[in-house]
LUMNULUM-734425 format. One record per residue: x, y, z of N, C-alpha, C, CB in turn; residue in one letter. Coordinates in steps of 0.05 Angstrom, whole numbers, padded with zeros to 5 digits, always signed. Glycine has a CB too. Example, Ala and Ser with C-alpha at 12.3 -4.5 7.8 and 13.67 -1.06 7.14 Angstrom:
+00264-00114+00156+00246-00090+00156+00264-00066+00156+00226-00089+00181a
+00257-00045+00142+00273-00021+00143+00258+00001+00157+00282-00012+00114s
END
This chain:
-00079-00029+00540-00061-00010+00528-00077+00007+00507-00037-00023+00514x
-00074+00033+00508-00086+00051+00489-00066+00060+00469-00100+00074+00503x
-00070+00054+00444-00052+00063+00422-00063+00089+00411-00050+00041+00400x
-00045+00108+00407-00052+00134+00397-00049+00134+00367-00034+00157+00410x
-00071+00140+00353-00072+00139+00324-00074+00168+00313-00095+00121+00314x
-00056+00176+00296-00057+00202+00283-00059+00198+00253-00031+00219+00291x
-00083+00203+00242-00086+00200+00213-00067+00218+00197-00115+00206+00205x
-00060+00209+00173-00041+00224+00157-00053+00249+00145-00031+00206+00134x
-00080+00250+00143-00093+00272+00130-00094+00269+00100-00078+00298+00136x
-00083+00246+00090-00084+00240+00062-00105+00218+00058-00056+00231+00051x
-00105+00205+00035-00127+00186+00028-00127+00161+00045-00125+00178-00001x
-00105+00155+00058-00103+00132+00077-00078+00137+00093-00102+00104+00061x
-00072+00118+00112-00048+00120+00127-00052+00134+00154-00027+00134+00112x
-00038+00124+00175-00039+00136+00201-00013+00128+00216-00064+00127+00217x
-00007+00145+00236+00017+00140+00253+00007+00129+00280+00033+00167+00257x
+00020+00108+00289+00011+00094+00314+00033+00096+00335+00004+00064+00308x
+00027+00107+00358+00046+00109+00380+00033+00098+00405+00055+00138+00384x
+00050+00095+00426+00041+00085+00451+00042+00055+00454+00013+00093+00455x
+00057+00042+00436+00060+00013+00438+00089+00006+00432+00041-00002+00418x
+00100-00014+00446+00128-00023+00443+00128-00049+00428+00143-00025+00470x
+00136-00049+00403+00135-00073+00387+00160-00091+00391+00134-00066+00357x
+00178-00083+00408+00200-00101+00415+00193-00120+00438+00225-00084+00424x
+00168-00117+00448+00158-00134+00469+00134-00150+00459+00151-00118+00494x
+00129-00174+00471+00104-00189+00463+00079-00172+00468+00103-00215+00479x
+00059-00175+00451+00035-00160+00454+00012-00178+00463+00027-00147+00427x
-00005-00168+00480-00028-00183+00489-00050-00182+00468-00039-00172+00517x
-00069-00201+00469-00090-00203+00449-00106-00177+00445-00109-00225+00455x
-00111-00163+00467-00127-00138+00464-00112-00117+00448-00134-00127+00492x
-00086-00116+00452-00070-00096+00437-00068-00104+00408-00041-00094+00449x
-00065-00130+00402-00065-00139+00375-00092-00132+00361-00060-00170+00373x
-00114-00136+00375-00140-00130+00364-00143-00101+00359-00162-00140+00383x
-00132-00084+00376-00133-00055+00372-00117-00047+00348-00122-00040+00398x
-00093-00059+00345-00077-00053+00321-00091-00062+00296-00049-00066+00323x
-00102-00086+00296-00116-00096+00272-00139-00077+00264-00127-00124+00278x
-00155-00068+00284-00177-00051+00278-00168-00025+00265-00193-00045+00303x
-00146-00013+00276-00136+00011+00264-00124+00007+00236-00114+00023+00282x
-00112-00016+00233-00100-00023+00207-00122-00026+00186-00084-00050+00209x
-00144-00039+00193-00166-00042+00174-00179-00015+00168-00187-00062+00185x
-00179+00002+00187-00191+00029+00184-00174+00047+00166-00196+00042+00211x
-00148+00047+00170-00130+00066+00157-00114+00053+00134-00111+00078+00177x
-00113+00027+00133-00100+00012+00111-00070+00011+00112-00108+00024+00084x
-00058+00032+00123-00029+00034+00126-00024+00045+00154-00015+00051+00104x
-00008+00031+00171-00001+00041+00197+00029+00043+00199-00011+00022+00219x
+00039+00066+00210+00067+00071+00214+00073+00072+00244+00077+00097+00200x
+00092+00056+00253+00100+00055+00282+00128+00067+00284+00098+00026+00293x
+00131+00092+00294+00158+00103+00296+00172+00094+00321+00156+00134+00296x
+00198+00097+00321+00215+00093+00345+00213+00064+00356+00208+00113+00367x
+00216+00045+00338+00214+00017+00345+00241+00004+00338+00190+00002+00331x
+00259+00000+00357+00285-00012+00352+00283-00042+00350+00306-00004+00374x
+00270-00052+00329+00262-00080+00327+00285-00097+00316+00237-00083+00310x
+00287-00121+00327+00304-00141+00315+00288-00157+00295+00316-00160+00337x
+00301-00175+00280+00286-00193+00262+00268-00212+00278+00306-00209+00245x
+00276-00219+00302+00258-00235+00319+00232-00220+00324+00272-00243+00345x
+00235-00194+00331+00212-00177+00337+00194-00175+00312+00221-00149+00346x
+00207-00171+00289+00191-00168+00265+00176-00194+00258+00210-00161+00241x
+00188-00216+00262+00174-00242+00257+00152-00246+00277+00194-00265+00257x
+00157-00240+00302+00136-00243+00322+00112-00226+00316+00147-00237+00351x
+00117-00201+00309+00095-00182+00303+00079-00192+00279+00107-00154+00297x
+00093-00201+00258+00079-00211+00234+00060-00235+00242+00099-00221+00213x
+00070-00252+00259+00054-00275+00267+00028-00269+00280+00070-00292+00285x
+00026-00245+00293+00001-00238+00306-00022-00234+00286+00004-00212+00322x
-00015-00229+00261-00036-00220+00241-00041-00241+00220-00027-00195+00228x
-00031-00266+00224-00039-00287+00206-00016-00305+00197-00052-00276+00183x
+00007-00302+00209+00030-00318+00200+00042-00307+00175+00021-00347+00196x
+00060-00323+00163+00077-00313+00140+00065-00322+00113+00105-00324+00143x
+00065-00303+00095+00059-00309+00068+00082-00322+00054+00050-00283+00053x
+00077-00332+00030+00098-00345+00014+00110-00323-00004+00086-00368-00004x
+00136-00319-00001+00151-00298-00016+00167-00311-00038+00169-00281+00003x
+00157-00312-00063+00173-00324-00084+00192-00304-00096+00154-00335-00106x
+00213-00314-00109+00231-00299-00126+00251-00281-00112+00215-00282-00145x
+00248-00277-00086+00268-00262-00071+00277-00279-00047+00256-00234-00061x
+00303-00284-00045+00314-00301-00024+00313-00287+00002+00343-00309-00031x
+00306-00301+00024+00307-00289+00051+00336-00284+00059+00293-00307+00071x
+00339-00267+00079+00366-00261+00089+00378-00286+00103+00366-00237+00109x
+00404-00289+00105+00416-00312+00117+00406-00316+00146+00446-00309+00118x
+00399-00341+00152+00390-00348+00178+00360-00344+00183+00405-00332+00198x
+00346-00334+00163+00317-00330+00166+00302-00343+00143+00311-00300+00166x
+00277-00351+00148+00261-00363+00127+00241-00343+00115+00247-00387+00138x
+00235-00321+00130+00213-00304+00122+00220-00274+00120+00190-00308+00141x
+00245-00267+00125+00252-00239+00125+00269-00233+00099+00269-00232+00150x
+00259-00214+00084+00272-00206+00059+00286-00179+00063+00252-00204+00036x
+00309-00175+00052+00322-00149+00052+00315-00133+00027+00353-00152+00054x
+00302-00110+00031+00297-00091+00009+00320-00071+00011+00268-00078+00011x
+00339-00073-00006+00363-00056-00003+00373-00045-00030+00385-00072+00011x
+00388-00024-00027+00400-00011-00050+00425+00003-00041+00380+00009-00064x
+00447-00003-00054+00473+00010-00048+00474+00039-00058+00496-00006-00059x
+00491+00054-00045+00494+00082-00053+00503+00085-00082+00514+00096-00035x
+00519+00066-00092+00529+00068-00119+00514+00051-00140+00558+00059-00119x
+00490+00041-00132+00475+00023-00149+00462+00038-00172+00454+00007-00133x
+00463+00027-00196+00452+00041-00219+00430+00025-00233+00474+00047-00239x
+00424+00001-00223+00402-00015-00235+00375-00001-00230+00401-00044-00222x
+00355-00007-00247+00329+00006-00244+00318+00002-00215+00309-00004-00264x
+00304+00022-00206+00293+00021-00179+00274-00003-00176+00277+00047-00173x
+00276-00017-00154+00259-00040-00148+00231-00031-00140+00272-00058-00126x
+00211-00044-00152+00183-00041-00145+00173-00012-00148+00179-00050-00116x
+00180+00001-00170+00172+00029-00173+00145+00032-00187+00193+00044-00189x
+00133+00010-00196+00107+00011-00208+00085+00003-00188+00105-00007-00233x
+00061+00015-00191+00039+00008-00173+00033-00022-00174+00014+00024-00180x
+00030-00034-00150+00024-00062-00149+00013-00069-00121+00049-00079-00155x
+00001-00093-00119-00006-00105-00094+00012-00130-00092-00037-00113-00092x
+00025-00133-00069+00046-00154-00067+00035-00182-00075+00057-00155-00039x
+00050-00194-00093+00046-00222-00101+00017-00227-00110+00054-00240-00079x
+00004-00208-00123-00024-00212-00131-00027-00235-00152-00035-00186-00143x
-00005-00244-00163-00006-00266-00182-00009-00294-00168+00019-00266-00198x
-00009-00294-00141-00013-00319-00127-00043-00326-00125+00000-00318-00099x
-00049-00351-00121-00076-00359-00117-00088-00347-00091-00079-00390-00116x
-00071-00345-00071-00078-00333-00045-00058-00312-00038-00081-00355-00023x
-00060-00288-00049-00040-00267-00044-00040-00259-00014-00046-00242-00061x
-00017-00248-00005-00015-00241+00023-00035-00220+00031+00013-00232+00030x
-00045-00222+00056-00064-00202+00066-00050-00175+00070-00076-00211+00092x
-00025-00176+00078-00011-00151+00084+00019-00154+00082-00018-00141+00111x
+00033-00132+00087+00062-00132+00086+00072-00115+00109+00073-00121+00059x
+00094-00123+00122+00108-00108+00142+00135-00100+00132+00110-00124+00169x
+00143-00075+00136+00169-00065+00126+00181-00048+00147+00165-00049+00099x
+00206-00055+00155+00220-00042+00177+00244-00027+00166+00228-00062+00198x
+00245-00001+00173+00267+00016+00163+00292+00014+00180+00258+00045+00162x
+00314+00006+00168+00340+00004+00183+00359+00026+00175+00353-00024+00177x
+00366+00027+00149+00383+00049+00139+00366+00066+00121+00408+00037+00124x
+00360+00090+00129+00342+00108+00115+00357+00132+00104+00319+00117+00134x
+00357+00137+00078+00371+00160+00067+00360+00186+00078+00369+00160+00036x
+00376+00207+00078+00367+00233+00088+00347+00247+00069+00390+00251+00093x
+00346+00238+00044+00328+00249+00024+00315+00227+00008+00343+00269+00006x
+00291+00232-00002+00278+00213-00021+00270+00187-00008+00296+00208-00044x
+00262+00168-00026+00256+00141-00017+00228+00137-00004+00276+00132+00002x
+00210+00156-00008+00183+00152+00002+00170+00127-00010+00165+00177-00003x
+00152+00115+00004+00135+00094-00007+00107+00105-00011+00134+00069+00012x
+00097+00105-00035+00070+00115-00041+00049+00093-00039+00070+00128-00069x
+00026+00100-00030+00003+00082-00028-00021+00095-00042-00003+00075+00002x
-00039+00078-00052-00063+00087-00065-00087+00071-00055-00061+00086-00096x
-00106+00085-00044-00129+00072-00031-00149+00063-00052-00143+00092-00012x
-00152+00036-00055-00168+00025-00076-00198+00023-00069-00158-00002-00083x
-00205+00027-00044-00233+00031-00037-00242+00058-00048-00238+00028-00007x
-00225+00079-00042-00232+00106-00052-00232+00107-00082-00212+00126-00040x
-00213+00093-00095-00211+00093-00124-00236+00082-00137-00186+00078-00134x
-00247+00060-00125-00271+00049-00136-00295+00066-00130-00276+00021-00124x
-00296+00077-00106-00319+00094-00098-00322+00118-00116-00316+00103-00070x
-00300+00129-00126-00301+00153-00143-00300+00147-00172-00278+00171-00136x
-00299+00121-00179-00296+00114-00208-00320+00121-00224-00290+00084-00210x
-00316+00133-00248-00339+00139-00265-00354+00113-00272-00329+00153-00291x
-00381+00115-00273-00397+00091-00279-00389+00077-00305-00426+00098-00279x
-00382+00093-00325-00375+00081-00351-00349+00064-00350-00373+00102-00373x
-00330+00073-00333-00306+00057-00330-00312+00032-00313-00284+00074-00316x
-00327+00035-00292-00334+00012-00276-00349-00009-00292-00352+00020-00252x
-00366-00001-00310-00381-00019-00326-00363-00037-00344-00401-00005-00344x
-00340-00026-00351-00321-00042-00368-00308-00065-00353-00300-00023-00379x
-00307-00063-00326-00293-00084-00311-00312-00100-00293-00271-00072-00295x
-00336-00090-00290-00356-00104-00273-00359-00133-00281-00383-00090-00273x
-00355-00152-00263-00359-00180-00268-00336-00193-00283-00383-00184-00284x
-00315-00178-00288-00292-00189-00304-00269-00197-00285-00282-00169-00325x
-00253-00216-00295-00229-00225-00281-00204-00215-00295-00228-00256-00279x
-00185-00206-00279-00159-00198-00289-00140-00222-00289-00147-00175-00272x
-00122-00223-00308-00102-00244-00310-00076-00233-00298-00097-00254-00339x
-00067-00244-00276-00043-00235-00262-00020-00254-00268-00048-00234-00231x
+00004-00243-00269+00028-00259-00274+00052-00243-00264+00031-00266-00304x
+00073-00258-00256+00098-00246-00247+00118-00243-00270+00111-00262-00225x
+00110-00250-00295+00129-00253-00317+00144-00227-00323+00115-00263-00341x
+00130-00204-00321+00143-00179-00328+00166-00172-00310+00123-00157-00328x
+00165-00182-00286+00187-00176-00267+00206-00199-00264+00176-00169-00241x
+00196-00223-00260+00213-00245-00249+00218-00268-00268+00200-00255-00225x
+00206-00267-00292+00214-00287-00312+00243-00282-00321+00195-00286-00337x
+00256-00302-00333+00284-00298-00341+00288-00274-00360+00294-00323-00356x
+00267-00267-00375+00269-00244-00393+00256-00219-00381+00255-00250-00419x
+00248-00221-00355+00235-00198-00342+00254-00177-00332+00218-00208-00319x
+00243-00157-00320+00259-00134-00310+00281-00143-00291+00242-00114-00297x
+00275-00163-00274+00294-00172-00254+00306-00199-00262+00281-00174-00227x
+00306-00205-00288+00315-00231-00298+00344-00232-00305+00300-00239-00323x
+00351-00248-00325+00379-00253-00330+00396-00229-00338+00381-00273-00353x
+00383-00209-00349+00398-00185-00358+00400-00163-00336+00385-00173-00382x
+00389-00169-00313+00390-00149-00291+00416-00153-00275+00365-00153-00272x
+00434-00134-00279+00461-00136-00268+00465-00115-00246+00482-00133-00290x
+00482-00122-00227+00492-00103-00207+00472-00096-00185+00500-00079-00220x
+00452-00112-00182+00431-00106-00162+00439-00119-00135+00403-00116-00171x
+00435-00105-00113+00443-00116-00087+00422-00134-00076+00448-00093-00068x
+00397-00132-00084+00376-00150-00074+00380-00178-00085+00348-00140-00081x
+00374-00198-00070+00378-00226-00077+00353-00237-00091+00386-00243-00053x
+00350-00230-00117+00326-00237-00132+00332-00263-00147+00317-00215-00151x
+00313-00282-00147+00316-00308-00160+00294-00310-00182+00313-00331-00139x
+00300-00301-00206+00281-00303-00227+00279-00332-00237+00289-00285-00251x
+00258-00339-00251+00255-00366-00261+00230-00370-00278+00254-00385-00237x
+00228-00394-00289+00205-00401-00307+00178-00401-00292+00210-00428-00320x
+00179-00405-00266+00154-00405-00250+00139-00379-00253+00160-00411-00221x
+00154-00358-00259+00141-00331-00262+00122-00329-00286+00163-00310-00264x
+00124-00348-00304+00107-00348-00328+00078-00356-00322+00119-00366-00349x
+00073-00368-00299+00047-00377-00292+00027-00354-00290+00048-00393-00265x
+00001-00360-00293-00019-00340-00290-00040-00347-00270-00033-00335-00318x
-00054-00327-00259-00075-00331-00239-00096-00310-00244-00063-00330-00210x
-00121-00317-00243-00142-00297-00246-00154-00288-00219-00164-00307-00264x
-00161-00263-00218-00175-00252-00195-00195-00231-00206-00156-00239-00174x
-00219-00228-00193-00237-00208-00202-00226-00180-00197-00264-00211-00187x
-00232-00161-00215-00224-00133-00212-00238-00121-00187-00232-00117-00237x
-00263-00128-00183-00278-00117-00160-00283-00140-00140-00305-00105-00170x
-00276-00134-00115-00281-00155-00095-00285-00143-00068-00258-00175-00095x
-00298-00157-00050-00303-00148-00023-00278-00155-00006-00328-00160-00011x
-00271-00136+00011-00250-00142+00031-00259-00164+00049-00243-00116+00047x
-00242-00185+00053-00252-00208+00069-00257-00203+00098-00232-00230+00066x
-00247-00181+00109-00252-00175+00137-00272-00153+00141-00226-00167+00150x
-00272-00132+00124-00290-00109+00128-00314-00111+00110-00275-00084+00123x
-00313-00126+00089-00335-00127+00070-00336-00104+00051-00361-00129+00085x
-00318-00085+00053-00318-00062+00035-00309-00070+00007-00300-00039+00046x
-00323-00060-00013-00316-00066-00041-00293-00048-00050-00341-00062-00059x
-00275-00060-00065-00252-00045-00075-00241-00057-00100-00230-00043-00054x
-00222-00043-00112-00208-00053-00135-00185-00070-00125-00197-00030-00153x
-00179-00092-00140-00156-00109-00132-00137-00112-00155-00166-00137-00123x
-00112-00107-00150-00091-00110-00169-00088-00087-00188-00096-00135-00185x
-00066-00087-00203-00059-00065-00220-00041-00075-00242-00045-00043-00204x
-00036-00057-00262-00020-00065-00285+00009-00074-00278-00018-00042-00304x
+00017-00069-00253+00043-00080-00245+00045-00110-00248+00049-00072-00217x
+00023-00124-00243+00022-00153-00246+00000-00163-00264+00019-00166-00219x
-00018-00146-00272-00040-00155-00290-00031-00153-00319-00065-00137-00286x
-00034-00175-00333-00024-00176-00361-00047-00178-00381-00005-00200-00365x
-00071-00181-00372-00093-00183-00391-00120-00186-00376-00089-00207-00409x
-00141-00188-00391-00168-00191-00380-00180-00217-00392-00186-00166-00386x
-00190-00234-00375-00201-00259-00383-00224-00255-00403-00211-00276-00359x
-00223-00268-00426-00244-00267-00445-00244-00241-00462-00270-00269-00432x
-00222-00226-00461-00220-00201-00476-00194-00201-00492-00222-00177-00458x
-00196-00194-00518-00172-00193-00534-00154-00171-00525-00180-00188-00564x
-00127-00176-00528-00108-00156-00519-00112-00129-00531-00080-00166-00525x
-00122-00128-00556-00126-00102-00570-00146-00085-00554-00136-00107-00598x
-00164-00097-00541-00183-00083-00524-00174-00081-00495-00211-00096-00526x
-00162-00102-00485-00155-00104-00457-00132-00085-00449-00147-00132-00450x
-00112-00083-00465-00088-00068-00458-00094-00038-00455-00066-00072-00478x
-00109-00026-00474-00117+00003-00469-00134+00006-00444-00132+00013-00494x
-00151-00013-00439-00168-00011-00414-00150-00013-00389-00189-00033-00414x
-00131-00031-00390-00113-00033-00366-00097-00008-00362-00094-00057-00370x
-00089+00005-00384-00075+00031-00381-00094+00052-00370-00064+00040-00409x
-00118+00052-00379-00138+00072-00368-00143+00067-00338-00165+00069-00384x
-00145+00042-00331-00148+00035-00302-00124+00044-00286-00152+00005-00299x
-00100+00039-00296-00075+00047-00282-00075+00077-00276-00051+00039-00298x
-00082+00093-00296-00083+00122-00293-00103+00130-00271-00089+00136-00319x
-00125+00115-00271-00146+00122-00250-00137+00113-00223-00172+00109-00258x
-00127+00089-00220-00121+00077-00194-00099+00093-00179-00112+00049-00197x
-00081+00106-00193-00060+00120-00180-00063+00150-00178-00034+00115-00194x
-00088+00159-00182-00093+00188-00181-00085+00200-00154-00122+00194-00187x
-00077+00225-00155-00067+00239-00131-00086+00238-00108-00060+00268-00138x
-00112+00241-00113-00131+00243-00091-00135+00216-00076-00158+00252-00102x
-00124+00195-00086-00126+00169-00073-00101+00162-00058-00133+00147-00093x
-00081+00179-00058-00054+00172-00049-00047+00181-00020-00034+00184-00067x
-00029+00166-00009-00014+00173+00015+00016+00168+00009-00024+00157+00041x
+00032+00189+00013+00061+00186+00009+00075+00184+00036+00073+00210-00008x
+00087+00160+00041+00099+00155+00067+00128+00162+00068+00095+00125+00074x
+00135+00180+00087+00163+00188+00091+00175+00171+00113+00165+00219+00098x
+00198+00159+00107+00210+00140+00125+00227+00153+00147+00227+00120+00110x
+00229+00139+00170+00248+00146+00191+00262+00120+00199+00233+00159+00215x
+00287+00123+00209+00300+00099+00220+00284+00087+00243+00329+00105+00229x
+00285+00060+00245+00270+00046+00267+00240+00051+00265+00281+00055+00294x
+00230+00052+00241+00201+00054+00237+00191+00029+00223+00194+00080+00220x
+00169+00018+00234+00156-00004+00221+00130+00006+00208+00149-00027+00241x
+00125-00002+00183+00099+00003+00172+00087-00024+00164+00100+00022+00147x
+00060-00025+00166+00045-00048+00156+00023-00038+00138+00034-00066+00180x
+00019-00051+00116-00003-00043+00098-00020-00067+00090+00008-00029+00073x
-00044-00060+00081-00064-00080+00074-00064-00083+00044-00092-00072+00084x
-00053-00105+00034-00052-00110+00005-00079-00113-00008-00035-00135+00000x
-00099-00117+00009-00127-00121-00001-00141-00094-00006-00143-00138+00018x
-00128-00072+00005-00140-00046+00004-00125-00025-00012-00144-00036+00032x
-00098-00028-00013-00081-00008-00025-00062-00020-00045-00066+00007-00003x
-00055-00003-00064-00031-00008-00081-00008+00007-00069-00036+00000-00111x
+00016+00000-00077+00040+00015-00067+00061+00014-00089+00050+00003-00041x
+00080+00033-00085+00103+00034-00103+00126+00048-00089+00096+00049-00130x
+00150+00041-00097+00174+00054-00086+00180+00079-00102+00199+00034-00088x
+00193+00098-00089+00203+00122-00103+00233+00125-00098+00187+00147-00094x
+00246+00139-00116+00275+00143-00114+00282+00169-00101+00288+00140-00141x
+00303+00182-00113+00311+00208-00103+00332+00207-00081+00288+00223-00093x
+00345+00184-00078+00365+00181-00057+00392+00170-00068+00355+00163-00034x
+00397+00175-00094+00422+00166-00105+00446+00176-00088+00425+00177-00134x
+00465+00158-00085+00489+00165-00069+00486+00158-00039+00494+00194-00071x
+00463+00146-00032+00458+00138-00004+00450+00109-00003+00436+00156+00009x
+00459+00094+00017+00450+00067+00021+00422+00067+00033+00469+00052+00041x
+00407+00046+00027+00380+00043+00038+00376+00013+00044+00358+00054+00018x
+00365+00008+00068+00360-00020+00076+00335-00022+00093+00384-00031+00092x
+00317-00039+00085+00293-00045+00100+00290-00076+00101+00268-00031+00088x
+00278-00086+00122+00272-00114+00124+00242-00118+00122+00282-00127+00151x
+00233-00139+00107+00205-00142+00100+00196-00170+00106+00201-00136+00071x
+00171-00172+00115+00156-00197+00117+00129-00194+00104+00153-00207+00147x
+00116-00215+00096+00089-00214+00086+00071-00229+00105+00086-00225+00058x
+00046-00219+00108+00026-00231+00125+00008-00249+00108+00009-00209+00140x
+00005-00274+00116-00010-00294+00100-00039-00285+00095-00010-00321+00114x
-00050-00296+00074-00078-00291+00067-00096-00297+00090-00087-00308+00042x
-00117-00281+00093-00135-00284+00116-00158-00302+00109-00145-00256+00125x
-00163-00322+00125-00184-00341+00119-00210-00337+00135-00174-00369+00124x
-00210-00317+00152-00234-00313+00168-00234-00328+00194-00259-00320+00152x
END
């Protein structure tokens, strides 16, 4: 099977056609998709009327399921999360800050799959930022500040009882389970090689990074803010416009992402799985 790949023309991202994801895929097709995914970092598959069974089967081709903490799966499933927002919902937008999914874990997921079910007629793009490009263009003086250093990652800002999605978060349609486990920390190097391609890139962002190992907050926090401004610059971005029955998959090791709003008064529903860390 030959898959047709149309690059977005932006810093990453491509559209993939010529494959039916509602059917089992042979190893050669899976390998072709993986190669394109590693090349473009974000792949969008339009016109895929996928069931949750299809979504889970597709995820399994790329490494099995990652561990999704703090958000309950939909009824009857162990690995499918509903990313949803009601038309009348007024709680702060979910996941609107740049981040790499679950970077606070010891082994963060390699990727994420997100399938569009109910798509508003306006707004709701998902933005991505290519962190290979961000590192490649980084000024030497900024790189020198993080070279050889580890970032301290934590879910506390979002999922601790006092976090954004904690005890005071009311009226949200997503089934978020905050807890004390979110207070834990995990370190990862700022600069690391992609485990499959070997390309060097930046990993993680201020969405989950709370400090820098061995550096006082007085110095670390301004540096993290400086990094955030650099990592999300326009020239590193791809803004993904959704369509119903579209699946996208992105590489958490290569890109940051964030949700955008602009669809007040409209329902929105997507189903999500995460792809387990890649061990080689």
